[in-house]
VOVEXPA-903555 format. One record per residue (C-alpha): residue number from 1; x, y, z; residue in one letter. Coordinates in Angstrom, 1 decimal, padded with zeros to 4 digits. Layout:
// residues N
<drenkol><pos>NUM</pos><x>X</x><y>Y</y><z>Z</z><code>A</code></drenkol>
...
// end
This chain:
// residues 274
<drenkol><pos>1</pos><x>094.7</x><y>078.4</y><z>107.4</z><code>X</code></drenkol>
<drenkol><pos>2</pos><x>094.4</x><y>079.9</y><z>110.9</z><code>X</code></drenkol>
<drenkol><pos>3</pos><x>097.3</x><y>082.0</y><z>112.3</z><code>X</code></drenkol>
<drenkol><pos>4</pos><x>098.0</x><y>083.8</y><z>115.5</z><code>X</code></drenkol>
<drenkol><pos>5</pos><x>100.9</x><y>086.2</y><z>115.5</z><code>X</code></drenkol>
<drenkol><pos>6</pos><x>102.0</x><y>087.1</y><z>119.0</z><code>X</code></drenkol>
<drenkol><pos>7</pos><x>103.6</x><y>090.3</y><z>118.0</z><code>X</code></drenkol>
<drenkol><pos>8</pos><x>102.3</x><y>092.7</y><z>115.5</z><code>X</code></drenkol>
<drenkol><pos>9</pos><x>102.6</x><y>096.5</y><z>115.3</z><code>X</code></drenkol>
<drenkol><pos>10</pos><x>101.3</x><y>097.4</y><z>118.7</z><code>X</code></drenkol>
<drenkol><pos>11</pos><x>101.5</x><y>094.5</y><z>121.1</z><code>X</code></drenkol>
<drenkol><pos>12</pos><x>101.9</x><y>096.6</y><z>124.1</z><code>X</code></drenkol>
<drenkol><pos>13</pos><x>098.4</x><y>098.0</y><z>123.8</z><code>X</code></drenkol>
<drenkol><pos>14</pos><x>096.5</x><y>094.7</y><z>123.1</z><code>X</code></drenkol>
<drenkol><pos>15</pos><x>095.4</x><y>094.3</y><z>126.7</z><code>X</code></drenkol>
<drenkol><pos>16</pos><x>093.4</x><y>097.5</y><z>126.8</z><code>X</code></drenkol>
<drenkol><pos>17</pos><x>089.8</x><y>097.1</y><z>127.7</z><code>X</code></drenkol>
<drenkol><pos>18</pos><x>088.7</x><y>100.5</y><z>126.3</z><code>X</code></drenkol>
<drenkol><pos>19</pos><x>087.0</x><y>100.2</y><z>122.9</z><code>X</code></drenkol>
<drenkol><pos>20</pos><x>088.6</x><y>102.2</y><z>120.2</z><code>X</code></drenkol>
<drenkol><pos>21</pos><x>086.8</x><y>105.4</y><z>119.1</z><code>X</code></drenkol>
<drenkol><pos>22</pos><x>087.4</x><y>108.2</y><z>116.8</z><code>X</code></drenkol>
<drenkol><pos>23</pos><x>088.5</x><y>111.3</y><z>118.7</z><code>X</code></drenkol>
<drenkol><pos>24</pos><x>087.0</x><y>114.7</y><z>118.1</z><code>X</code></drenkol>
<drenkol><pos>25</pos><x>088.0</x><y>116.0</y><z>114.7</z><code>X</code></drenkol>
<drenkol><pos>26</pos><x>089.1</x><y>112.7</y><z>113.3</z><code>X</code></drenkol>
<drenkol><pos>27</pos><x>087.4</x><y>109.9</y><z>111.3</z><code>X</code></drenkol>
<drenkol><pos>28</pos><x>087.9</x><y>107.6</y><z>108.4</z><code>X</code></drenkol>
<drenkol><pos>29</pos><x>088.3</x><y>110.5</y><z>106.1</z><code>X</code></drenkol>
<drenkol><pos>30</pos><x>090.8</x><y>112.2</y><z>108.4</z><code>X</code></drenkol>
<drenkol><pos>31</pos><x>092.4</x><y>109.6</y><z>110.7</z><code>X</code></drenkol>
<drenkol><pos>32</pos><x>094.8</x><y>112.1</y><z>112.4</z><code>X</code></drenkol>
<drenkol><pos>33</pos><x>094.4</x><y>115.7</y><z>113.5</z><code>X</code></drenkol>
<drenkol><pos>34</pos><x>096.1</x><y>118.2</y><z>111.3</z><code>X</code></drenkol>
<drenkol><pos>35</pos><x>095.7</x><y>115.9</y><z>108.2</z><code>X</code></drenkol>
<drenkol><pos>36</pos><x>093.6</x><y>117.0</y><z>105.3</z><code>X</code></drenkol>
<drenkol><pos>37</pos><x>090.2</x><y>115.3</y><z>104.9</z><code>X</code></drenkol>
<drenkol><pos>38</pos><x>089.6</x><y>113.2</y><z>101.8</z><code>X</code></drenkol>
<drenkol><pos>39</pos><x>086.4</x><y>112.4</y><z>100.0</z><code>X</code></drenkol>
<drenkol><pos>40</pos><x>086.0</x><y>108.7</y><z>100.6</z><code>X</code></drenkol>
<drenkol><pos>41</pos><x>083.4</x><y>108.5</y><z>097.9</z><code>X</code></drenkol>
<drenkol><pos>42</pos><x>086.0</x><y>109.5</y><z>095.3</z><code>X</code></drenkol>
<drenkol><pos>43</pos><x>089.3</x><y>108.4</y><z>096.8</z><code>X</code></drenkol>
<drenkol><pos>44</pos><x>090.7</x><y>105.4</y><z>098.7</z><code>X</code></drenkol>
<drenkol><pos>45</pos><x>092.0</x><y>107.7</y><z>101.4</z><code>X</code></drenkol>
<drenkol><pos>46</pos><x>094.7</x><y>107.0</y><z>104.0</z><code>X</code></drenkol>
<drenkol><pos>47</pos><x>096.4</x><y>103.7</y><z>104.5</z><code>X</code></drenkol>
<drenkol><pos>48</pos><x>099.4</x><y>102.3</y><z>106.4</z><code>X</code></drenkol>
<drenkol><pos>49</pos><x>101.6</x><y>099.4</y><z>105.3</z><code>X</code></drenkol>
<drenkol><pos>50</pos><x>103.2</x><y>096.9</y><z>107.7</z><code>X</code></drenkol>
<drenkol><pos>51</pos><x>105.9</x><y>096.1</y><z>108.3</z><code>X</code></drenkol>
<drenkol><pos>52</pos><x>108.1</x><y>098.8</y><z>106.8</z><code>X</code></drenkol>
<drenkol><pos>53</pos><x>111.4</x><y>100.6</y><z>107.5</z><code>X</code></drenkol>
<drenkol><pos>54</pos><x>111.5</x><y>103.3</y><z>110.1</z><code>X</code></drenkol>
<drenkol><pos>55</pos><x>111.2</x><y>106.8</y><z>108.8</z><code>X</code></drenkol>
<drenkol><pos>56</pos><x>112.7</x><y>109.0</y><z>111.4</z><code>X</code></drenkol>
<drenkol><pos>57</pos><x>111.4</x><y>108.0</y><z>114.8</z><code>X</code></drenkol>
<drenkol><pos>58</pos><x>107.7</x><y>108.1</y><z>114.1</z><code>X</code></drenkol>
<drenkol><pos>59</pos><x>107.4</x><y>104.9</y><z>112.2</z><code>X</code></drenkol>
<drenkol><pos>60</pos><x>109.7</x><y>102.7</y><z>114.3</z><code>X</code></drenkol>
<drenkol><pos>61</pos><x>106.7</x><y>100.7</y><z>115.5</z><code>X</code></drenkol>
<drenkol><pos>62</pos><x>105.9</x><y>099.7</y><z>112.0</z><code>X</code></drenkol>
<drenkol><pos>63</pos><x>109.0</x><y>097.5</y><z>111.8</z><code>X</code></drenkol>
<drenkol><pos>64</pos><x>108.3</x><y>093.8</y><z>112.3</z><code>X</code></drenkol>
<drenkol><pos>65</pos><x>109.0</x><y>092.6</y><z>115.8</z><code>X</code></drenkol>
<drenkol><pos>66</pos><x>109.7</x><y>089.0</y><z>116.8</z><code>X</code></drenkol>
<drenkol><pos>67</pos><x>108.1</x><y>087.3</y><z>113.8</z><code>X</code></drenkol>
<drenkol><pos>68</pos><x>106.2</x><y>088.3</y><z>110.7</z><code>X</code></drenkol>
<drenkol><pos>69</pos><x>104.7</x><y>086.1</y><z>108.0</z><code>X</code></drenkol>
<drenkol><pos>70</pos><x>102.1</x><y>088.5</y><z>106.5</z><code>X</code></drenkol>
<drenkol><pos>71</pos><x>102.2</x><y>091.8</y><z>104.6</z><code>X</code></drenkol>
<drenkol><pos>72</pos><x>099.5</x><y>094.1</y><z>105.8</z><code>X</code></drenkol>
<drenkol><pos>73</pos><x>097.7</x><y>097.2</y><z>104.5</z><code>X</code></drenkol>
<drenkol><pos>74</pos><x>095.7</x><y>099.0</y><z>107.1</z><code>X</code></drenkol>
<drenkol><pos>75</pos><x>092.9</x><y>101.3</y><z>106.1</z><code>X</code></drenkol>
<drenkol><pos>76</pos><x>090.5</x><y>103.4</y><z>108.3</z><code>X</code></drenkol>
<drenkol><pos>77</pos><x>087.5</x><y>102.4</y><z>106.3</z><code>X</code></drenkol>
<drenkol><pos>78</pos><x>085.5</x><y>099.2</y><z>106.2</z><code>X</code></drenkol>
<drenkol><pos>79</pos><x>084.3</x><y>098.7</y><z>102.6</z><code>X</code></drenkol>
<drenkol><pos>80</pos><x>087.5</x><y>097.1</y><z>101.3</z><code>X</code></drenkol>
<drenkol><pos>81</pos><x>087.5</x><y>094.0</y><z>099.1</z><code>X</code></drenkol>
<drenkol><pos>82</pos><x>090.3</x><y>092.2</y><z>097.3</z><code>X</code></drenkol>
<drenkol><pos>83</pos><x>090.5</x><y>093.4</y><z>093.7</z><code>X</code></drenkol>
<drenkol><pos>84</pos><x>092.8</x><y>092.1</y><z>090.9</z><code>X</code></drenkol>
<drenkol><pos>85</pos><x>096.5</x><y>092.1</y><z>090.0</z><code>X</code></drenkol>
<drenkol><pos>86</pos><x>099.6</x><y>091.1</y><z>091.8</z><code>X</code></drenkol>
<drenkol><pos>87</pos><x>101.7</x><y>091.9</y><z>094.9</z><code>X</code></drenkol>
<drenkol><pos>88</pos><x>105.4</x><y>091.1</y><z>094.4</z><code>X</code></drenkol>
<drenkol><pos>89</pos><x>107.8</x><y>090.6</y><z>097.3</z><code>X</code></drenkol>
<drenkol><pos>90</pos><x>111.5</x><y>091.2</y><z>096.3</z><code>X</code></drenkol>
<drenkol><pos>91</pos><x>114.6</x><y>090.2</y><z>098.3</z><code>X</code></drenkol>
<drenkol><pos>92</pos><x>117.9</x><y>091.7</y><z>097.1</z><code>X</code></drenkol>
<drenkol><pos>93</pos><x>116.2</x><y>092.9</y><z>093.9</z><code>X</code></drenkol>
<drenkol><pos>94</pos><x>114.8</x><y>089.4</y><z>093.0</z><code>X</code></drenkol>
<drenkol><pos>95</pos><x>111.1</x><y>088.4</y><z>093.1</z><code>X</code></drenkol>
<drenkol><pos>96</pos><x>110.7</x><y>085.7</y><z>095.8</z><code>X</code></drenkol>
<drenkol><pos>97</pos><x>106.9</x><y>085.6</y><z>095.9</z><code>X</code></drenkol>
<drenkol><pos>98</pos><x>104.1</x><y>086.6</y><z>093.7</z><code>X</code></drenkol>
<drenkol><pos>99</pos><x>100.7</x><y>087.0</y><z>095.4</z><code>X</code></drenkol>
<drenkol><pos>100</pos><x>097.5</x><y>087.2</y><z>093.3</z><code>X</code></drenkol>
<drenkol><pos>101</pos><x>094.7</x><y>089.4</y><z>094.8</z><code>X</code></drenkol>
<drenkol><pos>102</pos><x>092.1</x><y>086.7</y><z>094.1</z><code>X</code></drenkol>
<drenkol><pos>103</pos><x>094.1</x><y>083.9</y><z>095.9</z><code>X</code></drenkol>
<drenkol><pos>104</pos><x>091.8</x><y>083.4</y><z>098.8</z><code>X</code></drenkol>
<drenkol><pos>105</pos><x>094.3</x><y>081.0</y><z>100.4</z><code>X</code></drenkol>
<drenkol><pos>106</pos><x>096.7</x><y>083.9</y><z>100.7</z><code>X</code></drenkol>
<drenkol><pos>107</pos><x>094.8</x><y>087.2</y><z>100.7</z><code>X</code></drenkol>
<drenkol><pos>108</pos><x>092.0</x><y>088.2</y><z>103.1</z><code>X</code></drenkol>
<drenkol><pos>109</pos><x>090.4</x><y>091.4</y><z>104.5</z><code>X</code></drenkol>
<drenkol><pos>110</pos><x>089.6</x><y>091.3</y><z>108.2</z><code>X</code></drenkol>
<drenkol><pos>111</pos><x>088.5</x><y>093.8</y><z>110.8</z><code>X</code></drenkol>
<drenkol><pos>112</pos><x>091.3</x><y>095.4</y><z>112.7</z><code>X</code></drenkol>
<drenkol><pos>113</pos><x>091.7</x><y>094.1</y><z>116.3</z><code>X</code></drenkol>
<drenkol><pos>114</pos><x>091.1</x><y>096.4</y><z>119.3</z><code>X</code></drenkol>
<drenkol><pos>115</pos><x>094.8</x><y>096.4</y><z>119.9</z><code>X</code></drenkol>
<drenkol><pos>116</pos><x>095.6</x><y>097.5</y><z>116.4</z><code>X</code></drenkol>
<drenkol><pos>117</pos><x>093.0</x><y>100.3</y><z>116.5</z><code>X</code></drenkol>
<drenkol><pos>118</pos><x>094.3</x><y>101.5</y><z>119.9</z><code>X</code></drenkol>
<drenkol><pos>119</pos><x>097.8</x><y>101.5</y><z>118.6</z><code>X</code></drenkol>
<drenkol><pos>120</pos><x>097.0</x><y>103.5</y><z>115.5</z><code>X</code></drenkol>
<drenkol><pos>121</pos><x>094.5</x><y>105.6</y><z>117.4</z><code>X</code></drenkol>
<drenkol><pos>122</pos><x>091.7</x><y>104.8</y><z>114.9</z><code>X</code></drenkol>
<drenkol><pos>123</pos><x>088.1</x><y>104.3</y><z>115.7</z><code>X</code></drenkol>
<drenkol><pos>124</pos><x>087.5</x><y>101.7</y><z>112.9</z><code>X</code></drenkol>
<drenkol><pos>125</pos><x>089.2</x><y>100.1</y><z>110.0</z><code>X</code></drenkol>
<drenkol><pos>126</pos><x>090.3</x><y>096.9</y><z>108.2</z><code>X</code></drenkol>
<drenkol><pos>127</pos><x>093.5</x><y>095.1</y><z>107.5</z><code>X</code></drenkol>
<drenkol><pos>128</pos><x>094.2</x><y>093.5</y><z>104.1</z><code>X</code></drenkol>
<drenkol><pos>129</pos><x>096.6</x><y>090.6</y><z>104.8</z><code>X</code></drenkol>
<drenkol><pos>130</pos><x>098.8</x><y>088.7</y><z>102.3</z><code>X</code></drenkol>
<drenkol><pos>131</pos><x>100.4</x><y>085.5</y><z>103.7</z><code>X</code></drenkol>
<drenkol><pos>132</pos><x>104.0</x><y>084.8</y><z>102.9</z><code>X</code></drenkol>
<drenkol><pos>133</pos><x>105.5</x><y>081.4</y><z>102.0</z><code>X</code></drenkol>
<drenkol><pos>134</pos><x>108.5</x><y>082.2</y><z>104.2</z><code>X</code></drenkol>
<drenkol><pos>135</pos><x>108.4</x><y>084.6</y><z>107.1</z><code>X</code></drenkol>
<drenkol><pos>136</pos><x>110.6</x><y>087.7</y><z>106.9</z><code>X</code></drenkol>
<drenkol><pos>137</pos><x>114.2</x><y>087.3</y><z>107.8</z><code>X</code></drenkol>
<drenkol><pos>138</pos><x>115.9</x><y>089.8</y><z>110.2</z><code>X</code></drenkol>
<drenkol><pos>139</pos><x>118.7</x><y>090.4</y><z>107.7</z><code>X</code></drenkol>
<drenkol><pos>140</pos><x>116.5</x><y>090.5</y><z>104.6</z><code>X</code></drenkol>
<drenkol><pos>141</pos><x>116.6</x><y>093.3</y><z>102.1</z><code>X</code></drenkol>
<drenkol><pos>142</pos><x>113.0</x><y>093.5</y><z>101.0</z><code>X</code></drenkol>
<drenkol><pos>143</pos><x>110.8</x><y>095.6</y><z>098.8</z><code>X</code></drenkol>
<drenkol><pos>144</pos><x>107.1</x><y>095.2</y><z>097.8</z><code>X</code></drenkol>
<drenkol><pos>145</pos><x>105.2</x><y>096.4</y><z>094.8</z><code>X</code></drenkol>
<drenkol><pos>146</pos><x>101.5</x><y>096.3</y><z>094.4</z><code>X</code></drenkol>
<drenkol><pos>147</pos><x>099.4</x><y>096.6</y><z>091.2</z><code>X</code></drenkol>
<drenkol><pos>148</pos><x>096.7</x><y>099.3</y><z>090.9</z><code>X</code></drenkol>
<drenkol><pos>149</pos><x>093.4</x><y>097.9</y><z>091.9</z><code>X</code></drenkol>
<drenkol><pos>150</pos><x>094.8</x><y>095.1</y><z>094.1</z><code>X</code></drenkol>
<drenkol><pos>151</pos><x>092.0</x><y>096.1</y><z>096.5</z><code>X</code></drenkol>
<drenkol><pos>152</pos><x>088.9</x><y>098.1</y><z>096.0</z><code>X</code></drenkol>
<drenkol><pos>153</pos><x>086.3</x><y>100.1</y><z>097.9</z><code>X</code></drenkol>
<drenkol><pos>154</pos><x>082.7</x><y>101.3</y><z>097.5</z><code>X</code></drenkol>
<drenkol><pos>155</pos><x>081.6</x><y>098.0</y><z>095.9</z><code>X</code></drenkol>
<drenkol><pos>156</pos><x>084.5</x><y>098.0</y><z>093.5</z><code>X</code></drenkol>
<drenkol><pos>157</pos><x>084.0</x><y>101.6</y><z>092.3</z><code>X</code></drenkol>
<drenkol><pos>158</pos><x>087.3</x><y>102.8</y><z>093.7</z><code>X</code></drenkol>
<drenkol><pos>159</pos><x>090.6</x><y>101.1</y><z>092.9</z><code>X</code></drenkol>
<drenkol><pos>160</pos><x>093.7</x><y>101.3</y><z>095.1</z><code>X</code></drenkol>
<drenkol><pos>161</pos><x>096.6</x><y>103.1</y><z>093.6</z><code>X</code></drenkol>
<drenkol><pos>162</pos><x>099.8</x><y>101.2</y><z>092.7</z><code>X</code></drenkol>
<drenkol><pos>163</pos><x>102.8</x><y>100.9</y><z>095.0</z><code>X</code></drenkol>
<drenkol><pos>164</pos><x>106.0</x><y>100.9</y><z>093.0</z><code>X</code></drenkol>
<drenkol><pos>165</pos><x>109.5</x><y>100.1</y><z>094.0</z><code>X</code></drenkol>
<drenkol><pos>166</pos><x>110.1</x><y>103.9</y><z>093.9</z><code>X</code></drenkol>
<drenkol><pos>167</pos><x>107.3</x><y>104.4</y><z>096.5</z><code>X</code></drenkol>
<drenkol><pos>168</pos><x>109.5</x><y>102.6</y><z>099.0</z><code>X</code></drenkol>
<drenkol><pos>169</pos><x>107.5</x><y>099.9</y><z>100.8</z><code>X</code></drenkol>
<drenkol><pos>170</pos><x>110.6</x><y>098.1</y><z>102.3</z><code>X</code></drenkol>
<drenkol><pos>171</pos><x>109.5</x><y>095.5</y><z>104.9</z><code>X</code></drenkol>
<drenkol><pos>172</pos><x>111.9</x><y>095.3</y><z>107.7</z><code>X</code></drenkol>
<drenkol><pos>173</pos><x>112.3</x><y>093.2</y><z>110.9</z><code>X</code></drenkol>
<drenkol><pos>174</pos><x>113.6</x><y>095.1</y><z>113.9</z><code>X</code></drenkol>
<drenkol><pos>175</pos><x>114.7</x><y>094.1</y><z>117.4</z><code>X</code></drenkol>
<drenkol><pos>176</pos><x>117.4</x><y>091.9</y><z>119.0</z><code>X</code></drenkol>
<drenkol><pos>177</pos><x>115.6</x><y>088.5</y><z>118.9</z><code>X</code></drenkol>
<drenkol><pos>178</pos><x>112.9</x><y>086.5</y><z>117.2</z><code>X</code></drenkol>
<drenkol><pos>179</pos><x>112.0</x><y>083.9</y><z>114.7</z><code>X</code></drenkol>
<drenkol><pos>180</pos><x>113.5</x><y>084.6</y><z>111.2</z><code>X</code></drenkol>
<drenkol><pos>181</pos><x>112.8</x><y>083.0</y><z>107.8</z><code>X</code></drenkol>
<drenkol><pos>182</pos><x>110.3</x><y>080.4</y><z>109.0</z><code>X</code></drenkol>
<drenkol><pos>183</pos><x>109.2</x><y>078.0</y><z>106.2</z><code>X</code></drenkol>
<drenkol><pos>184</pos><x>107.0</x><y>074.9</y><z>106.2</z><code>X</code></drenkol>
<drenkol><pos>185</pos><x>107.9</x><y>072.4</y><z>103.6</z><code>X</code></drenkol>
<drenkol><pos>186</pos><x>106.2</x><y>069.3</y><z>102.1</z><code>X</code></drenkol>
<drenkol><pos>187</pos><x>108.2</x><y>066.5</y><z>100.5</z><code>X</code></drenkol>
<drenkol><pos>188</pos><x>107.4</x><y>064.9</y><z>097.2</z><code>X</code></drenkol>
<drenkol><pos>189</pos><x>106.2</x><y>068.0</y><z>095.3</z><code>X</code></drenkol>
<drenkol><pos>190</pos><x>108.0</x><y>069.2</y><z>092.2</z><code>X</code></drenkol>
<drenkol><pos>191</pos><x>110.2</x><y>072.2</y><z>093.0</z><code>X</code></drenkol>
<drenkol><pos>192</pos><x>113.7</x><y>073.3</y><z>092.3</z><code>X</code></drenkol>
<drenkol><pos>193</pos><x>114.4</x><y>074.5</y><z>095.8</z><code>X</code></drenkol>
<drenkol><pos>194</pos><x>116.3</x><y>073.1</y><z>098.7</z><code>X</code></drenkol>
<drenkol><pos>195</pos><x>116.2</x><y>069.3</y><z>099.1</z><code>X</code></drenkol>
<drenkol><pos>196</pos><x>113.3</x><y>069.0</y><z>096.6</z><code>X</code></drenkol>
<drenkol><pos>197</pos><x>110.8</x><y>070.2</y><z>099.1</z><code>X</code></drenkol>
<drenkol><pos>198</pos><x>107.9</x><y>072.7</y><z>098.4</z><code>X</code></drenkol>
<drenkol><pos>199</pos><x>106.9</x><y>075.5</y><z>100.8</z><code>X</code></drenkol>
<drenkol><pos>200</pos><x>103.3</x><y>075.1</y><z>102.1</z><code>X</code></drenkol>
<drenkol><pos>201</pos><x>101.0</x><y>077.4</y><z>104.0</z><code>X</code></drenkol>
<drenkol><pos>202</pos><x>098.8</x><y>074.5</y><z>105.1</z><code>X</code></drenkol>
<drenkol><pos>203</pos><x>101.2</x><y>072.4</y><z>107.2</z><code>X</code></drenkol>
<drenkol><pos>204</pos><x>100.1</x><y>069.0</y><z>108.4</z><code>X</code></drenkol>
<drenkol><pos>205</pos><x>101.4</x><y>065.7</y><z>109.7</z><code>X</code></drenkol>
<drenkol><pos>206</pos><x>104.6</x><y>064.7</y><z>107.9</z><code>X</code></drenkol>
<drenkol><pos>207</pos><x>105.6</x><y>068.2</y><z>106.9</z><code>X</code></drenkol>
<drenkol><pos>208</pos><x>108.7</x><y>069.9</y><z>108.2</z><code>X</code></drenkol>
<drenkol><pos>209</pos><x>109.5</x><y>073.4</y><z>109.4</z><code>X</code></drenkol>
<drenkol><pos>210</pos><x>112.8</x><y>075.4</y><z>109.5</z><code>X</code></drenkol>
<drenkol><pos>211</pos><x>113.8</x><y>078.8</y><z>110.8</z><code>X</code></drenkol>
<drenkol><pos>212</pos><x>116.7</x><y>080.8</y><z>112.2</z><code>X</code></drenkol>
<drenkol><pos>213</pos><x>116.4</x><y>081.5</y><z>115.9</z><code>X</code></drenkol>
<drenkol><pos>214</pos><x>117.7</x><y>084.9</y><z>116.8</z><code>X</code></drenkol>
<drenkol><pos>215</pos><x>118.9</x><y>085.6</y><z>120.3</z><code>X</code></drenkol>
<drenkol><pos>216</pos><x>120.2</x><y>089.0</y><z>121.6</z><code>X</code></drenkol>
<drenkol><pos>217</pos><x>119.6</x><y>091.9</y><z>123.8</z><code>X</code></drenkol>
<drenkol><pos>218</pos><x>117.6</x><y>090.8</y><z>126.9</z><code>X</code></drenkol>
<drenkol><pos>219</pos><x>116.8</x><y>087.4</y><z>125.3</z><code>X</code></drenkol>
<drenkol><pos>220</pos><x>119.6</x><y>085.1</y><z>126.5</z><code>X</code></drenkol>
<drenkol><pos>221</pos><x>117.7</x><y>081.8</y><z>126.1</z><code>X</code></drenkol>
<drenkol><pos>222</pos><x>114.8</x><y>080.3</y><z>124.2</z><code>X</code></drenkol>
<drenkol><pos>223</pos><x>112.6</x><y>077.3</y><z>124.8</z><code>X</code></drenkol>
<drenkol><pos>224</pos><x>110.5</x><y>075.5</y><z>122.1</z><code>X</code></drenkol>
<drenkol><pos>225</pos><x>107.4</x><y>073.7</y><z>123.0</z><code>X</code></drenkol>
<drenkol><pos>226</pos><x>104.2</x><y>072.2</y><z>121.5</z><code>X</code></drenkol>
<drenkol><pos>227</pos><x>101.5</x><y>071.7</y><z>124.1</z><code>X</code></drenkol>
<drenkol><pos>228</pos><x>099.5</x><y>069.6</y><z>121.8</z><code>X</code></drenkol>
<drenkol><pos>229</pos><x>102.4</x><y>067.4</y><z>120.8</z><code>X</code></drenkol>
<drenkol><pos>230</pos><x>101.9</x><y>068.2</y><z>117.1</z><code>X</code></drenkol>
<drenkol><pos>231</pos><x>105.4</x><y>069.4</y><z>116.5</z><code>X</code></drenkol>
<drenkol><pos>232</pos><x>108.6</x><y>067.6</y><z>117.4</z><code>X</code></drenkol>
<drenkol><pos>233</pos><x>112.0</x><y>069.3</y><z>117.9</z><code>X</code></drenkol>
<drenkol><pos>234</pos><x>115.2</x><y>067.3</y><z>118.6</z><code>X</code></drenkol>
<drenkol><pos>235</pos><x>116.5</x><y>070.2</y><z>120.7</z><code>X</code></drenkol>
<drenkol><pos>236</pos><x>114.2</x><y>072.5</y><z>122.7</z><code>X</code></drenkol>
<drenkol><pos>237</pos><x>116.5</x><y>074.7</y><z>124.8</z><code>X</code></drenkol>
<drenkol><pos>238</pos><x>118.8</x><y>077.2</y><z>123.2</z><code>X</code></drenkol>
<drenkol><pos>239</pos><x>121.4</x><y>079.7</y><z>124.5</z><code>X</code></drenkol>
<drenkol><pos>240</pos><x>122.7</x><y>081.0</y><z>121.1</z><code>X</code></drenkol>
<drenkol><pos>241</pos><x>121.3</x><y>081.9</y><z>117.7</z><code>X</code></drenkol>
<drenkol><pos>242</pos><x>121.2</x><y>079.3</y><z>115.0</z><code>X</code></drenkol>
<drenkol><pos>243</pos><x>119.1</x><y>077.2</y><z>112.6</z><code>X</code></drenkol>
<drenkol><pos>244</pos><x>116.2</x><y>075.1</y><z>114.0</z><code>X</code></drenkol>
<drenkol><pos>245</pos><x>114.3</x><y>072.3</y><z>112.3</z><code>X</code></drenkol>
<drenkol><pos>246</pos><x>111.1</x><y>070.5</y><z>113.4</z><code>X</code></drenkol>
<drenkol><pos>247</pos><x>108.9</x><y>067.7</y><z>112.3</z><code>X</code></drenkol>
<drenkol><pos>248</pos><x>105.1</x><y>068.1</y><z>112.3</z><code>X</code></drenkol>
<drenkol><pos>249</pos><x>103.6</x><y>065.0</y><z>113.8</z><code>X</code></drenkol>
<drenkol><pos>250</pos><x>099.9</x><y>065.9</y><z>113.8</z><code>X</code></drenkol>
<drenkol><pos>251</pos><x>097.3</x><y>068.0</y><z>111.9</z><code>X</code></drenkol>
<drenkol><pos>252</pos><x>096.4</x><y>071.5</y><z>113.1</z><code>X</code></drenkol>
<drenkol><pos>253</pos><x>100.0</x><y>072.0</y><z>114.5</z><code>X</code></drenkol>
<drenkol><pos>254</pos><x>100.7</x><y>074.5</y><z>117.2</z><code>X</code></drenkol>
<drenkol><pos>255</pos><x>104.0</x><y>075.4</y><z>118.8</z><code>X</code></drenkol>
<drenkol><pos>256</pos><x>105.6</x><y>078.3</y><z>120.7</z><code>X</code></drenkol>
<drenkol><pos>257</pos><x>109.0</x><y>079.9</y><z>121.1</z><code>X</code></drenkol>
<drenkol><pos>258</pos><x>109.5</x><y>081.4</y><z>124.6</z><code>X</code></drenkol>
<drenkol><pos>259</pos><x>112.3</x><y>083.9</y><z>125.1</z><code>X</code></drenkol>
<drenkol><pos>260</pos><x>113.9</x><y>084.2</y><z>128.5</z><code>X</code></drenkol>
<drenkol><pos>261</pos><x>116.2</x><y>086.7</y><z>130.1</z><code>X</code></drenkol>
<drenkol><pos>262</pos><x>119.5</x><y>086.1</y><z>132.0</z><code>X</code></drenkol>
<drenkol><pos>263</pos><x>117.5</x><y>085.0</y><z>135.1</z><code>X</code></drenkol>
<drenkol><pos>264</pos><x>115.4</x><y>082.6</y><z>133.1</z><code>X</code></drenkol>
<drenkol><pos>265</pos><x>112.3</x><y>084.7</y><z>133.3</z><code>X</code></drenkol>
<drenkol><pos>266</pos><x>110.0</x><y>084.7</y><z>130.2</z><code>X</code></drenkol>
<drenkol><pos>267</pos><x>110.0</x><y>088.0</y><z>128.5</z><code>X</code></drenkol>
<drenkol><pos>268</pos><x>108.4</x><y>087.3</y><z>125.1</z><code>X</code></drenkol>
<drenkol><pos>269</pos><x>106.9</x><y>084.6</y><z>122.9</z><code>X</code></drenkol>
<drenkol><pos>270</pos><x>106.1</x><y>083.7</y><z>119.4</z><code>X</code></drenkol>
<drenkol><pos>271</pos><x>103.1</x><y>081.4</y><z>119.2</z><code>X</code></drenkol>
<drenkol><pos>272</pos><x>102.0</x><y>079.7</y><z>115.9</z><code>X</code></drenkol>
<drenkol><pos>273</pos><x>098.7</x><y>077.8</y><z>115.5</z><code>X</code></drenkol>
<drenkol><pos>274</pos><x>097.2</x><y>076.5</y><z>112.2</z><code>X</code></drenkol>
// end
C-alpha cells in the first residue's frame, strides 16, 4: 500500500531546500540542547509520538492536522526494526484496532523526510508507522497502548519500553477543517460492522470509501476530485460539513479534497494515493 499524507506534523517546513543537520551540542543521543545525553548502546533513547494531545503550547504541532491515518513513533536513531507484541488503539475506552508488530501490511520503519527532520530540528532519524483501518476522527476520544519490545534497536538487543494508558498517548486531531474518519470498505467479507462491509487498507475497483468532511475557520468550501478518474463521487462541491461517500472505479485509486476560502482560493488539500 502506498500512501501520501498532505499534512503531517510540520507541513510548513517541507519546502525547505536545506538538508537537516545536527546542530552543535546535539545528536541522536541528545536531540535537543539542555537535555541529558543517553547511552544508545544501552537505551532506546528519545522518541516522539504523533499525533498526540497538546501539552501546554510546545506540543501543539503534534496534533493531527487535516487528516491522519497512521500512528507514528519518531526516533533520532536509524537502527530501528519492528519487534513483537501489539499496539492497541482505543476510542472511548474500547479497543477499535489491534496492530501486530510483525504485520508488514500495517507496520513499517522508514527514514524521516527532510520536512520532518527540519520540523523536529533533528539531523537524522526514522519513523515507525502503524496504518489505521479508519482515519482518526476530529471528535474522537483516543488512547494508544504499546507492548514492550514493539520495536527494537541495535540488531534486536534493545527493546522499546511499553506505553500504557497511564503514560498518556492520546492521539488528537486539531484545526477547523479536514477529512475525518475515512474508511475504505469491501463488500462480501464476513464482518459484523455496518452494512456487512469489511474495512480494507488495499482499496481497489469496486470498493467504497466514506468519511466526514469538516469545514470551518478559513475553509468555507471543499471540492473533491480524482484526476485519474479512479474514484467517483456523486457530489463534488461542498459548502458545509457532512458525510461523504465514494465509489472506487479503478485500481491504484487517487483522489484529493481541496479546501477553499470565502473568495474561492485554495488554502489546503488532502491528497490520497494508493
